[in-house]
C-alpha positions, 0 to 999 in steps of 0.5 A: 233117884238120880243115874250115874255114869261109870267107867265103860263096863266090858261087854262082847264084841259087837262083831260077835254078838252080829255073828251070832245073831246072823247064825241064828236068824239067818242072813237071809232074814236079817236082811229082809227084816232090815228092809221093812224096819231100817228102810221104810222112812227113806224108801217112801221118799219117792212119794214126795221127794222128787216132785218138791225138788222141782217144785223148788227149783222152778216154781212150776206146781202143775207144769206151767214153769220152765221144766228144761232138760238141764234142770231135770239132769241136774236135779236127778244128779243130785238125788243121785249124789246125795244118795251115794255120798250121804247115805252109802258113804257117810252112814252105810260104810262109815257110821255102822262101824262106829258103834258102841258095843254093837249098838247105834244112834245119836245117844249111843254115839254120845256115850261112845264119844264121851267114853272116847274123851275119858270124861263128861264133856258139855259140848259133847252132851248138847251135840247129843241133846240137840241131835236127839231132840231134833229127832223127835221133830223128825219122828212127828213129821215122818208119819203125818208126811208119809201117811198124807203123801200116800193118801193124797194118791186117792185125789189122783185116782178119783178126784172128788175124794181130795176133801177126804183125804185130811180125814182119812190120814188123821183117822189112820194115824190115830189109829196107828198111835192108839194101838201102840200099847198092843205092841208090834210083834204079831204084825212086826213079821209082815213089815219086810214082805210088804217093803220088799213089794213095796220096793219091787213096785217102784222099782218097776214103776220106774224102769217102765218110764226109763225105757222112754227116755233113756237119757236121764242116765246121763244124770249119774255124772256129777257134772250136771249137778255141778252145772244146776249148782253154778247156774242157778245160784240162789235158786240152787240153794233153795233146792238143795233144801228140797232134795235132802228129802230124798235122805231122810231116814238115813239116821234109821241105818245107825239108830238100828244097827243093834237090831240087825247087825252092819252087814245085813243092812249094808247087804240090804241098801247096796244089793236091793233098796238103793237101786229101787230107789234110783230106778224110781227117780230116774223114772220120774225124771223121765215122765216129768220130761216127757209131759211136764204136767205130771209134776203135780203128783210124778209118783202115782203117775207113773203108774196106769190108771188101773193100778193106781188103788192097789199103789195108794193101798201098798203106799199106806202100808208102806208109810205107816211102817215107816211111821212105826219105825219111827215111832219105836225109835222114839220109845227106845231114845226116851228109855235110853235118856231115862236111863242116862239121867236127861229125863224123869223116870217114865214108865216104859212097858215092854210089849214082848216076852221075845223081842226085848226092844219092842217096848211103849212109852205111854207119855211118849206116844200121846205127846207125839200124837198130839204133835202129828195131829197138830202137823197135819192140821195146820199144814193140811197138804204133804207139799206144805209139809215138807217144807218143815221136814229138812231141818230135823233131819239135817240137824241130826246128820250134822250132830252126828258127824261132829260127835263121830269125830271124836270117836274116829281120833280118840277110839279108831286112833286116827290122826288128827289129819286122817279124821279131818279128811274123812269128817271134814268133807261129810261136815260141809255137806251136813252143814250145805243142807242145814243152812238150805232148810233154814232158808224154809224156817218161815214156810214150816221149818219152825216146826221141828226147831219148836218141837226141838226146842222144847225137848231141849228144854225140858232134857236141859231142865231135868239135868239141871234140876238133878244136880242141883237137888243132887248137891243140895241133898248131899251137903245134909248127909252123913259119911256112911264109913263115920256113921257105920263105925259110930252105930257099931260102937252103940247099942241099938235094938236090931229087928230081924231081916234085911233093909235095902236102902237105895240111894245114888251117892253110896259114899253117904249114909242114905236119907231114909236111913237117917230119918228111920234112925231118927224116929225108930231108934232102930236097925235092922241085922243086915243093911245094904246100901243100894245103888243103881248106875247106868254105864255108858254101854248099851247092855252089861253082861250078867258077870258084870251086873252086881258088885258087893262090898263089905262095910262092917259086918251089918252094913254092905254095900252093893252096886248095880250096873245097867246099860243105857238100853236095859230097864231095871230089875232090882230082884233080879239082879239081887238075886244075881248077887246071892252067886256072890255069897249074898244070901238074899230073902225077898219075903224078909227084906224090906226097900227102903226109899226117899220120897222127895217133896219139892219146893222152891228155895228163896236162893235158887240157882236156877230161875223161878220158872225153871224150878217149877218146870222141875218141880212139875217134872218131878211130880210127873215122874214114875214112881220108884217102886214101879221103874225099878220092878220092887214088890210094893208089899215090901216098899217102906217110903220116907218123906222128906222135904226138900228146898231148891 
């Protein structure tokens, strides 16, 4: 059944929701929780980001190239200001305020921007879909790159273990994806404390070496970044493509807004995560200035030999946590896309009875695993894989800024000049980073672009095919009101009980009902035309869940609304309808669903290959009975053939 997007449904304000959450859980607990979930990705960037940036600037993989003080201070300055401007200003201060009823993320922002315009905008839709598609590229590269870079510490501790790096990485990744169906409720409580230890460890490693060369603190001046960009020309642009690795994971700040609230995420970043990252990068810079040969792996070489194996273990735990956060985000994004009608109905399982957001989407899980294994097998090293990373991250950031302008202009009611003054500099930075990463397309950037193109093809095909199917069936249907008036004049045999007909178009008679009348010549005593709608808000309050409308004595319309982050449950929703005056007995109710068999029409509006793809997607769609959680023994399916 195709989902529709009604007008915005009132919900509790995000501020109230967050205040309530902070009161119940405790502000400090939310801060520690955000350290574990929100900052896992960006927190593991020191494993490879500085190394890749300095290699890009000098071409020196082993310290043999010209690693001057000017280059190191210039790179450190670029890193510092990327963290301050992109992460702190754009995400922590600005975007966390652009929430959709307390929720953030690409699709939440897309729905908010659509609401701001008061209509469906193809441009905004493409921005949202492109950003989401690029996120899946990120969701594959993050586990592969993070775990690979952590395990590579083994060859620093014991060089003869180098041959085991890739196999061990694959074992860890396969194990990680294999246990996803069990959920993370039992181990997620460890994420915050473990990541807290991680950030303390990387801060300490940096402090020790900053004392060797306190001059690296001069890199806080933007003068060094400007001089580096001016003096190095084309090479500076290539280097910028590596510097962006320090801000990977910034999108998680926004996407996880609904889980922790704005204030805990901001506090964790400003008072703990950001200082730890800055100290570590400064320490790596001081280490390389003292010994250029440490560029081979400046992160692990911050630590004495006795601490290497413990740091490898801690880094592996941190990268698994970072990967888990991205994987969970991919599940949530898929659920939102399904609810918004952008993907077929995939089975969504809830893995926790307490934490609503903990879900498992089997098809997404195995799709990610196949992609991750292929990436590790193709690139082999974190340095090679790092070249593929930036396009996905910067592309998503760019789409986010474009949509944020619409929110600032029409939701916040800023003038065009004020909105441009805020969003234009952010867009210029995003476009600069994206352009710099496009230069790495042939070296690995093709990987996330290919993944995003595949996801985009799937979503656009499903949306286009669903619309064409809807229009095709609508032309063949009969207006409900006219049919009901006609039926009330006739003496049709009635059977006891209630019949619920599911349809995406409540104005027309459902196909299942028409076929039932045609073949059986009977009606139930009570007939309900049921439509499930998806609001452009994350969740819908119980008071706004169900809307009843009497059509006649024997017919009524029922609309059930869900937010795009909720899983439909029709029996529970109908139980709410009892309070509105509808007597509902599940044991005397039959649910009638239309099961369409699709075939390609001769005059199809889509290319033949796209028709075939849409039909294949429709066949793979989860059964409506399971998706809407209807008791299977109460369901009657009526099959029809439709040519599209």
